[in-house]
C-alpha positions in Angstrom: 37.7 59.0 21.0 39.1 56.6 23.7 41.0 57.3 26.9 44.3 56.3 25.3 43.8 59.0 22.7 44.6 61.6 25.4 48.3 60.8 24.6 47.8 62.1 21.1 46.0 65.4 21.8 47.7 68.6 20.5 46.9 72.1 21.4 47.4 75.3 19.3 47.7 78.4 21.4 49.1 81.9 22.0 49.3 83.4 18.4 51.5 86.5 18.0 51.3 88.5 14.8 54.5 90.1 13.5 54.4 94.0 13.4 54.0 94.0 9.6 51.3 91.4 9.8 53.2 88.9 7.5 54.0 86.2 10.0 52.2 84.6 12.9 54.1 82.8 15.7 52.2 80.4 17.8 52.6 77.5 20.3 52.0 73.8 19.7 51.8 71.6 22.8 51.8 67.8 22.9 51.8 65.2 25.7 55.0 63.4 26.2 54.1 59.9 27.6 57.8 59.0 28.1 58.2 61.8 30.7 54.6 62.4 31.7 55.0 66.0 30.9 53.9 68.3 28.1 56.3 69.6 25.3 55.7 72.9 23.6 57.4 74.4 20.6 57.1 77.7 18.8 55.9 77.6 15.2 55.7 80.2 12.4 53.3 80.5 9.5 52.7 83.2 6.9 49.4 85.1 7.6 48.4 84.8 3.9 48.8 81.0 3.9 51.4 81.1 1.1 53.5 78.5 2.9 52.9 75.7 5.4 53.7 76.2 9.1 57.3 75.5 10.2 58.7 74.7 13.6 61.0 77.4 14.9 62.1 76.1 18.3 63.1 72.5 19.0 60.3 71.6 21.5 62.8 69.5 23.4 61.9 71.7 26.5 58.7 73.7 27.0 58.9 76.8 24.8 56.0 79.3 25.2 55.1 83.0 25.1 56.4 84.0 21.6 56.6 87.8 21.5 57.8 89.8 18.4 60.3 92.6 18.8 58.8 96.0 17.5 61.0 95.7 14.4 59.8 92.2 13.7 63.4 90.8 13.4 63.4 88.9 16.7 61.2 86.7 18.9 61.4 86.5 22.6 60.1 83.3 24.3 60.3 81.5 27.6 61.5 78.0 28.1 61.2 75.4 30.9 63.5 72.4 31.3 63.9 69.8 34.0 67.3 69.4 35.7 68.6 67.2 38.6 69.2 69.0 41.9 71.2 67.2 44.6 68.9 68.4 47.4 65.5 68.6 45.6 65.7 65.9 42.9 64.2 66.8 39.6 63.3 70.5 39.4 62.2 72.9 36.7 64.4 75.7 35.5 62.8 78.7 33.7 64.6 80.9 31.2 64.0 83.8 28.8 65.5 83.8 25.3 65.7 86.0 22.3 66.2 84.5 18.9 66.6 86.0 15.4 64.0 85.4 12.8 64.8 87.7 9.9 68.5 88.3 10.6 71.4 86.1 11.2 72.4 85.3 14.7 72.2 82.9 17.6 69.6 82.3 20.3 70.5 84.4 23.3 69.5 83.3 26.9 68.9 86.5 28.9 68.0 85.2 32.3 67.5 81.9 34.1 65.2 81.6 37.2 63.9 79.0 39.6 60.4 80.4 39.2 58.2 80.7 36.1 58.5 83.7 33.8 55.2 85.2 32.8 53.7 88.5 31.4 56.5 88.8 28.8 56.3 92.0 26.8 58.8 94.1 24.7 59.4 97.8 25.2 58.3 100.0 22.3 61.9 100.7 21.2 62.8 97.0 21.3 65.7 97.6 23.8 64.1 95.9 26.9 61.7 93.2 27.9 59.4 93.3 31.0 58.2 90.2 32.7 56.9 89.0 36.0 58.3 86.2 38.2 58.0 85.0 41.8 60.7 86.1 44.2 61.4 83.7 47.1 61.8 85.2 50.5 64.7 84.6 53.0 63.2 81.4 54.4 64.1 79.7 51.1 67.8 80.2 51.7 68.4 76.7 53.2 68.3 74.1 50.4 65.8 71.8 52.0 62.4 72.4 53.6 63.5 70.5 56.7 66.1 73.2 57.4 63.9 76.2 56.8 62.2 78.3 59.5 58.4 78.1 59.8 56.4 79.9 57.2 54.7 83.1 58.5 51.1 83.5 57.2 49.9 87.1 57.7 47.1 87.4 55.2 44.3 85.6 53.5 44.8 83.9 50.2 48.4 82.8 51.0 48.3 79.9 48.5 47.2 79.3 45.0 46.1 76.0 43.4 48.8 74.5 41.0 51.3 77.1 42.3 51.6 76.5 46.1 52.5 79.0 48.8 52.6 82.5 47.5 52.7 84.5 50.7 56.5 84.2 50.9 57.2 84.2 47.1 55.1 87.0 45.5 55.1 87.9 41.9 57.2 91.0 41.0 57.8 93.0 37.9 61.2 92.9 36.2 62.9 94.7 33.3 65.9 93.3 31.3 68.1 94.4 28.5 67.0 92.6 25.3 70.6 92.2 24.1 71.7 90.6 27.3 73.8 93.5 28.5 73.0 93.0 32.2 71.0 91.2 34.8 67.2 91.6 35.2 66.3 94.5 37.4 63.4 94.1 39.9 61.1 97.2 39.8 58.6 96.2 42.5 59.1 95.0 46.0 55.9 95.0 48.0 54.9 91.6 49.5 51.9 91.3 47.1 51.1 89.9 43.7 52.1 92.2 40.8 50.6 91.2 37.5 50.2 91.9 33.7 52.9 94.6 33.0 52.1 96.8 30.0 54.4 99.4 28.4 53.4 103.0 27.7 54.0 103.9 24.0 57.0 106.1 25.0 58.7 103.3 26.9 59.0 105.3 30.1 56.3 103.6 32.2 54.9 100.2 33.0 51.3 99.7 34.1 50.5 96.7 36.2 47.7 95.3 38.5 48.2 94.9 42.2 46.5 95.3 45.6 49.0 97.3 47.7 46.6 99.1 50.1 46.4 98.1 53.8 44.3 95.0 54.5 43.9 94.2 50.8 43.2 90.6 51.6 40.0 91.6 53.5 38.3 93.6 50.7 39.5 91.7 47.6 40.0 94.9 45.7 42.9 95.8 43.4 44.0 98.7 41.3 46.1 99.8 38.3 49.5 101.1 39.2 52.1 102.9 37.1 55.9 102.7 37.7 58.8 104.4 36.0 60.8 101.8 34.0 64.2 103.6 34.3 64.1 105.0 37.8 66.8 103.4 39.9 64.4 103.5 42.9 61.0 103.5 41.4 57.8 104.0 43.5 54.5 102.7 42.2 51.8 105.3 41.5 48.2 104.2 42.1 46.2 105.3 39.1 42.8 104.0 40.2 41.0 103.9 43.5 38.1 101.6 42.7 37.2 100.9 46.3 34.8 98.1 45.4 36.1 96.3 42.3 38.9 94.6 40.5 41.0 95.2 37.3 42.8 92.9 35.0 44.9 92.9 31.8 45.8 96.6 31.1 46.8 97.9 27.7 47.9 101.4 26.8 46.2 103.2 24.0 48.5 104.1 21.0 48.8 107.7 22.2 49.4 106.8 25.8 46.5 108.8 27.2 44.4 105.8 28.2 44.7 102.3 29.6 42.2 99.8 28.4 41.4 97.2 31.1 38.9 94.6 32.1 37.0 96.0 35.1 34.5 94.5 37.6 32.5 96.5 40.1 31.0 95.2 43.3 32.1 92.4 45.6 28.9 90.5 46.5 28.2 87.7 44.0 29.3 87.5 40.4 30.0 90.6 38.4 30.8 90.8 34.7 34.3 91.8 33.7 33.5 94.8 31.5 35.7 96.6 28.9 36.8 100.0 30.3 39.3 102.7 29.7 41.1 104.7 32.4 42.4 108.2 31.7 46.1 108.2 32.6 46.1 111.9 33.7 43.1 111.7 36.0 42.3 108.1 36.7 38.7 108.6 35.5 37.1 105.4 34.2 34.8 104.9 31.3 33.0 101.6 30.7 33.1 100.9 27.0 30.9 97.8 27.0 28.1 99.3 29.2 25.5 98.3 26.6 26.9 94.8 26.3 25.5 92.7 29.2 28.1 90.0 28.7 31.5 89.2 30.3 34.7 90.2 28.5 36.8 87.8 30.5 36.1 84.3 29.2 37.6 81.4 31.2 40.3 80.5 30.7 41.3 82.8 27.7 40.9 86.3 29.1 43.6 88.6 27.6 44.4 92.3 27.4 42.1 94.3 25.1 43.6 95.0 21.6 43.6 98.6 20.4 42.8 99.1 16.7 42.8 102.9 16.3 40.2 104.1 18.7 38.3 100.8 18.7 39.0 97.9 21.1 38.8 94.2 20.3 38.0 91.8 23.1 36.8 88.3 23.7 33.2 88.0 24.9 31.2 85.0 26.3 27.9 84.9 24.5 25.4 82.0 25.0 27.9 79.2 24.5 30.2 81.0 22.1 33.3 83.1 22.5 33.7 85.5 19.6 36.0 88.5 19.1 34.0 91.7 19.3 34.9 95.1 18.1 33.8 97.8 20.6 33.7 101.4 19.3 34.1 104.6 21.4 30.3 105.1 21.5 29.9 101.6 23.0 28.4 99.9 19.9 29.9 96.6 19.0 30.0 93.9 16.3 31.4 90.4 16.0 34.7 90.6 14.2 35.6 86.9 14.2 34.5 83.6 15.6 30.7 83.9 15.5 29.0 80.8 17.0 32.5 79.4 17.6 34.9 79.4 20.5 38.0 81.7 20.3 40.6 80.7 22.9 43.5 83.1 21.9 43.7 86.2 19.8 46.2 88.8 18.6 46.3 91.8 16.2 49.1 93.6 14.4 49.8 94.9 10.9 46.1 94.8 10.0 45.9 91.0 10.6 43.7 89.5 13.3 44.9 86.0 14.4 42.8 83.7 16.5 42.7 80.0 17.6 39.2 78.9 16.9 37.4 75.7 18.0 34.0 74.4 17.1 32.1 71.2 18.3 34.0 69.0 15.7 37.4 70.6 15.7 39.8 70.9 18.7 41.2 74.2 17.5 43.3 75.6 14.6 44.9 78.9 13.9 43.0 81.3 11.7 43.8 84.8 10.2 41.5 87.6 9.2 43.4 89.6 6.5 42.0 92.1 4.0 38.5 91.0 4.9 39.2 87.3 4.2 39.3 84.6 6.9 41.7 81.7 6.3 42.6 78.6 8.3 46.4 78.4 8.4 47.1 75.2 10.2 45.9 71.5 10.2 47.5 70.1 13.3 44.3 68.3 14.3 44.0 66.4 11.0 45.7 63.2 12.1 44.0 63.1 15.5 40.5 63.6 13.9 41.3 60.9 11.4 41.9 58.5 14.2 39.1 59.8 16.5 36.4 61.5 14.3 34.5 64.1 16.2 30.8 63.8 16.9 28.6 67.0 16.5 26.5 68.5 19.2 22.8 69.4 18.7 21.7 72.6 20.4 18.3 73.2 22.0 16.7 75.5 24.6 14.7 74.8 27.7 12.5 77.2 29.6 13.6 77.9 33.2 11.1 78.6 35.9 11.7 82.3 35.5 11.0 82.2 31.8 14.7 82.4 30.8 15.9 80.1 28.0 18.5 77.6 29.2 21.0 76.7 26.4 21.6 73.0 26.2 23.4 70.5 23.9 23.3 66.8 23.2 25.9 64.6 21.4 24.5 61.4 20.0 26.6 58.2 20.7 29.1 56.9 18.2 27.6 54.5 15.7 24.1 55.9 16.6 21.2 53.5 15.6 17.8 55.1 15.9 16.3 51.7 16.7 18.3 51.3 19.9 17.9 52.8 23.4 21.0 54.5 24.9 22.2 55.5 28.3 22.8 59.3 28.8 25.3 61.3 30.9 24.3 64.7 32.2 27.5 66.8 32.5 27.7 69.9 34.8 30.4 72.5 34.4 32.5 74.0 37.1 32.8 77.6 38.2 30.0 78.1 38.8 30.6 81.2 36.6 31.8 79.6 33.4 29.9 78.1 30.4 29.7 75.1 28.1 29.3 75.7 24.4 30.2 75.6 20.8 33.7 74.0 21.0 35.3 70.5 20.9 35.7 69.0 24.3 37.8 65.8 24.8 35.7 64.4 27.6 32.4 64.7 25.7 33.9 63.1 22.7 35.2 60.3 24.8 31.9 59.6 26.5 30.0 59.7 23.2 32.7 57.4 21.7 32.0 54.9 24.5 28.3 54.8 23.4 26.6 57.3 25.6 24.4 60.2 24.7 26.1 63.3 26.3 23.9 66.1 27.7 25.3 69.4 28.9 23.8 72.9 29.6 24.4 76.3 31.1 22.0 76.7 34.1 21.5 79.8 36.1 24.9 80.8 37.6 26.6 80.3 34.3 28.3 83.1 32.3 27.5 83.8 28.7 24.2 85.5 29.6 23.2 88.6 31.6 24.8 89.5 34.9 21.5 88.9 36.6 21.4 85.4 35.2 24.8 84.6 36.8 23.9 86.3 40.1 20.7 84.2 40.6 22.5 81.8 42.9 23.6 84.3 45.5 22.3 83.1 49.0 18.7 84.2 49.9 20.3 85.5 53.1 22.4 88.0 51.3 21.6 91.7 51.9 22.4 92.4 48.2 20.4 90.8 45.3 19.3 87.7 47.2 18.8 84.6 45.0 18.2 81.0 45.5 21.7 80.1 46.7 23.7 77.1 45.3 21.5 74.1 44.8 18.4 76.2 44.0 17.4 77.3 40.6 20.6 75.9 39.2 19.6 72.4 40.3 16.1 72.9 39.0 17.4 74.1 35.6 19.5 70.9 35.3 16.4 68.8 36.0 14.4 70.8 33.4 17.1 70.2 30.8 17.0 66.5 31.7 13.3 66.3 31.3 13.4 68.1 27.9 16.1 65.9 26.6 14.1 62.8 27.6 11.1 64.2 25.8 13.0 65.4 22.7 15.3 62.4 22.2 13.3 59.2 22.5 16.3 57.0 22.0 17.5 57.9 25.6 16.7 55.2 28.2 15.4 57.0 31.3 16.4 54.0 33.5 20.1 54.4 32.6 21.0 58.0 33.4 24.3 59.1 34.8 25.3 62.5 36.2 28.8 63.9 36.6 30.8 67.1 37.1 34.0 68.6 38.6 34.5 71.4 41.1 31.2 73.3 41.3 29.9 70.7 38.8 31.0 68.1 41.4 29.1 70.1 44.0 25.9 70.0 41.9 26.4 66.3 41.2 26.6 65.6 45.0 23.6 67.9 45.6 21.5 66.2 42.9 22.0 62.7 44.1 21.0 63.9 47.6 17.8 65.3 46.3 16.7 62.8 43.6 17.1 59.1 42.9 16.6 59.5 39.1 20.2 58.7 38.3 21.6 55.2 38.2 25.2 56.3 38.9 27.2 59.5 39.5 30.8 60.7 39.4 31.5 63.6 41.8 35.0 65.0 41.1 37.1 67.6 43.0 33.8 68.6 44.4 32.6 71.1 47.0 30.7 68.9 49.5 30.9 71.1 52.6 30.8 74.9 52.0 31.4 75.6 55.6 34.7 73.9 55.9 35.7 75.1 52.4 35.6 78.7 53.7 38.6 78.0 55.9 40.4 75.2 54.0 40.5 76.4 50.3 43.2 78.6 48.8 40.2 81.0 48.3 39.3 80.8 52.0 37.6 84.0 53.1 36.3 84.7 49.6 33.0 82.7 49.7 31.4 85.4 51.9 31.5 87.5 48.7 30.4 84.6 46.5 27.4 83.8 48.7 26.7 87.2 50.2 26.8 86.0 53.8 29.7 85.3 56.1 30.2 81.8 57.6 30.9 83.6 61.0 27.5 85.2 61.0 25.4 82.4 59.4 27.1 79.0 59.5 23.8 77.3 59.1 23.3 78.8 55.7 26.6 77.3 54.5 25.5 74.0 55.8 22.0 74.3 54.2 23.7 74.7 50.8 26.2 71.8 51.5 25.6 68.4 49.9 27.0 66.7 53.0 24.0 67.9 54.9 21.8 65.6 52.8 24.2 62.6 52.7 21.6 60.3 54.3 19.4 60.7 51.3 22.2 59.6 48.8 21.5 56.2 47.5 22.9 56.6 44.0 26.2 54.7 43.5 28.8 57.5 43.4 32.4 57.5 42.3 34.5 60.1 44.1 37.6 61.4 42.4 40.0 63.9 43.9 43.6 65.2 43.7 45.7 65.1 46.9 47.3 68.5 46.0 44.1 70.3 45.2 44.1 73.6 47.0 40.9 75.1 45.5 38.7 72.2 46.8 41.0 70.5 49.3 40.8 66.7 49.5 39.0 66.9 52.8 35.9 67.8 50.7 36.1 64.3 49.2 37.0 62.7 52.6 33.8 64.0 54.2 31.6 62.5 51.6 33.5 59.2 51.4 33.5 58.6 55.2 29.8 59.4 55.5 28.7 57.2 52.7 30.9 54.4 53.8 29.5 54.6 57.4 26.0 54.5 55.9 26.9 51.5 53.8 26.0 53.2 50.6 27.5 52.2 47.2 30.6 54.4 46.8 34.1 54.2 45.4 36.9 56.7 46.1 40.1 57.3 44.2 42.8 59.9 45.2 45.4 61.1 42.6 48.7 61.9 44.2 50.8 64.7 42.8 47.9 66.4 41.1 46.0 69.7 41.6 42.5 71.0 40.9 43.6 71.0 37.2 44.0 67.2 36.9 41.5 66.7 34.1 43.0 69.6 32.0 46.7 69.6 32.7 47.5 66.6 34.9 50.0 64.0 33.8 48.9 62.2 30.7 48.9 58.9 32.5 46.7 60.2 35.3 44.3 61.8 32.8 44.0 58.4 31.0 43.5 56.5 34.3 40.9 59.0 35.4 39.0 58.6 32.1 39.2 54.8 32.4 37.8 54.9 36.0 34.8 57.0 34.9 34.0 54.8 31.9 34.3 51.6 33.9 32.1 53.1 36.7 29.3 54.0 34.3 29.7 50.7 32.4 29.2 48.8 35.6 26.1 50.7 36.8 24.5 51.7 33.5 25.2 48.3 31.8 26.6 50.0 28.7 28.9 49.1 27.1 30.1 45.8 28.4 32.4 46.5 31.4 35.3 44.6 29.9 35.7 47.0 27.0 38.9 46.6 24.9 40.2 50.0 25.8 39.7 49.9 29.5 42.5 48.9 31.8 40.8 50.1 35.0 40.8 47.4 37.8 37.7 45.6 38.6 37.8 47.0 42.1 37.1 50.5 40.8 33.4 50.1 41.5 33.8 48.1 44.7 32.0 49.2 47.9 34.5 47.4 50.1 36.5 49.4 52.6 39.6 51.1 51.3 42.1 53.4 52.9 41.1 57.0 52.4 44.7 57.8 51.2 44.8 55.2 48.4 45.8 56.5 45.1 44.7 55.7 41.5 46.3 52.7 39.9 49.8 53.5 38.4 
């Protein structure tokens, strides 16, 4: 794979099984280089594989969230299109549609909004649809920002990366007639986020997740609420009173007596999202997955649990894989689908389980489990893999200092010749509470395609293991479960993985090692090069470099006291002790800093502080800022910026690791990408 191949990536997602189990709708997304956007279309395929997939919506806009009506005759979907506004230029318009599938008729547009439509779900009788959408406050009445009054910020977490300001445009719950008989009716009104509406089986009630109690921004706790769908003046009823946890993704049981949910308990450090049920009459909670010490909320594919009789199906992170597990009422569980693979989306209806499954050599296709037989239904990746054949990953384990096995993988370089010596890139994931594993990853394929051995692992702090494993990086100053803090056992795990890879794979050249990562992975990259000179070059992307300033500048500002177990107001020195910027004088490794100017999770000042310090010290450093991009640049940024980012990374390592030749045929990055000459901190990546 080469950087230019990013323009040809396709993604299969969001399967929806028809009520009778015969058809599966899903979404296919492609980059559109002509507009630098992504185009999505809804497709249909028989669950028995008796016919090839067919495209249902045009894909001229961005069609997503296919949802079957209870009778299986219609599909609801959301669409996004770009229009010209005289005051704001090109803006997105969001709409909700219903289109016939088994009956004659026209596509009906039910509503059009200036904010995204999410959480789409049919009422059990098929007469209504519920959804969520942001509602703009009065300050948005003037057409331009220049004419609007100042924004009042009265709580923590007033912004969200890739979304912007939310404090004056919270998400609310709506209901609309599915035949288009009237406008959408807003059910909720509190100035707070309302998420994941779910219908009760009798259609009278919606469950949703919100934090509506006083000072909710200070305790980071939410609850399940119920609201009457037909009441002209509905009032939310608080079903749970967790006091110290959070809920996500509710789903009513078939008899309406219980709500299945993903529940986390405790606020200090990481906690697993466990599968639980809540009694609708009493609010009493039962943890179904108590014997399963794994998280049921994989990033980024967490979804509501699926009821199958009294059993529940959920996705689980398990040592680098994400299978579908069946959890029974007694807490026992078995893998239903996706063993040693990576399931990103799943749905169940009519006795058919549909899932999008990836493995190390396939970016992901749609599969169906029907009558005990699993079948692949799509082949959308065939052309891409013919152009850019995937390289497999070799799995191995490394002993950590506490005796725990660290899962690690290595991809050999394209055209591997055992008689040659190759440079190697150590990749570190973000989070920190996520995992690498058994799935195809475009970046790893691209680095291996450029001739590098690619090393990656799940050190302490990662998910996919026990809760204690992920909690090991809580600050040692925490009053609850003190650990090593960031840059402790996680750093030492990475070094142990590196040492084992060098011992195990004798074709790796120890003099030509690179290290890289984004977000928390960028943090650990910056930390590593401040504590060892073993690497010849580094790429620190959208990194945390100063934990102290992050606690007041991030969209998650105020949360890191829970993450670390200590407040920056009480112990600022502990935040600085864990910050890579504190050790900047010890950084001598050439480092490429990449950051997005609209990143709210790790604001661009995190990159600025490292760049300024290294430049003042005269160290080898290059800095590129991407305008108009958020924390999600590498995953959902414009196709052009994703390609430019990849070219910059490959050029940087080519320059400093001497492999391959810097003037590779596929690279268009400017020669100045590796320059140490002064450059304006606000400079952007090449167009």
